[in-house]
C-alpha positions in Angstrom: 111.5 74.4 45.2 107.9 74.3 44.8 106.9 70.2 44.3 103.6 69.2 42.6 102.9 66.0 42.2 105.5 63.9 41.0 107.5 66.6 39.8 109.7 69.5 40.9 110.4 73.0 40.5 112.9 75.7 41.8 111.6 79.2 41.4 113.4 81.1 41.7 113.6 85.2 42.4 116.1 88.3 42.1 116.0 92.4 43.1 117.8 94.4 41.2 118.7 98.1 41.6 119.3 98.9 37.5 117.1 96.7 35.3 119.4 96.9 32.4 122.0 95.1 34.4 120.4 91.4 34.6 121.1 91.8 30.7 124.4 92.5 30.8 126.9 89.6 29.4 126.1 86.5 31.6 124.5 87.7 33.8 121.6 85.5 33.3 122.9 82.5 33.1 124.7 82.8 36.0 121.9 83.3 37.0 120.2 80.7 36.2 122.7 78.6 36.4 123.0 79.3 40.1 119.7 77.8 40.0 120.8 74.5 38.9 122.7 74.0 40.9 121.2 73.5 43.6 120.5 70.5 45.1 117.6 68.8 45.4 116.0 64.9 46.9 115.5 64.6 42.8 116.1 66.1 39.3 113.9 69.8 39.2 111.7 69.5 35.9 111.3 73.6 35.9 113.6 76.5 36.8 111.7 79.4 36.7 113.3 82.9 37.6 111.2 86.6 38.4 113.3 89.4 39.1 112.1 92.3 39.7 112.3 96.3 39.9 111.5 99.3 41.8 108.7 96.6 42.6 107.9 95.1 38.3 108.6 91.8 37.5 110.4 92.1 34.5 110.4 89.9 31.5 113.3 88.7 29.8 110.7 85.8 28.5 112.0 86.7 25.0 115.9 87.6 26.6 116.0 83.2 27.9 114.5 82.3 24.3 117.9 83.2 22.5 119.7 82.4 25.5 118.5 79.6 25.3 118.4 78.3 22.6 114.1 77.5 22.8 114.6 75.2 25.9 111.4 77.6 27.3 108.1 77.3 27.0 106.0 80.7 26.0 105.7 83.2 29.3 104.0 82.4 32.6 103.0 84.6 34.3 104.5 85.2 36.6 108.0 84.5 35.8 110.3 86.6 34.2 111.7 83.4 32.8 110.7 79.6 32.6 113.1 77.2 31.4 110.3 74.2 30.9 113.4 71.4 29.9 116.8 73.2 31.9 118.6 70.1 31.0 118.5 71.1 27.2 120.3 73.7 28.8 121.9 73.7 32.0 123.6 69.8 31.1 122.7 67.3 34.1 121.6 68.3 37.2 122.7 69.7 40.0 124.6 71.7 37.6 128.3 73.3 39.3 127.7 76.6 40.8 129.7 79.4 37.5 132.0 81.8 38.8 130.4 85.4 38.6 130.8 86.9 35.2 133.3 90.2 35.3 130.7 92.9 34.8 
């Protein structure tokens, strides 16, 4: 979590052994929802995710854009996915911890 001025931001980092695993059906949605289910003193206004594979940051912004129907900004380095209005996609905060997808 990062607190900057009056806003709260959830910053998540995940490492994957296989870059394709984060794109398996339901996995990216699951990871974003786990971050949104984190209770903080105040509701976060931004949720960002960095996914690492072999020391490289994966660019998932276009995938997140499709998934959320546009609840994202343009890609913001160094993040893999950046949600500027997470409540638009993820609903009321804090969300419930989701069931892991069957992969």
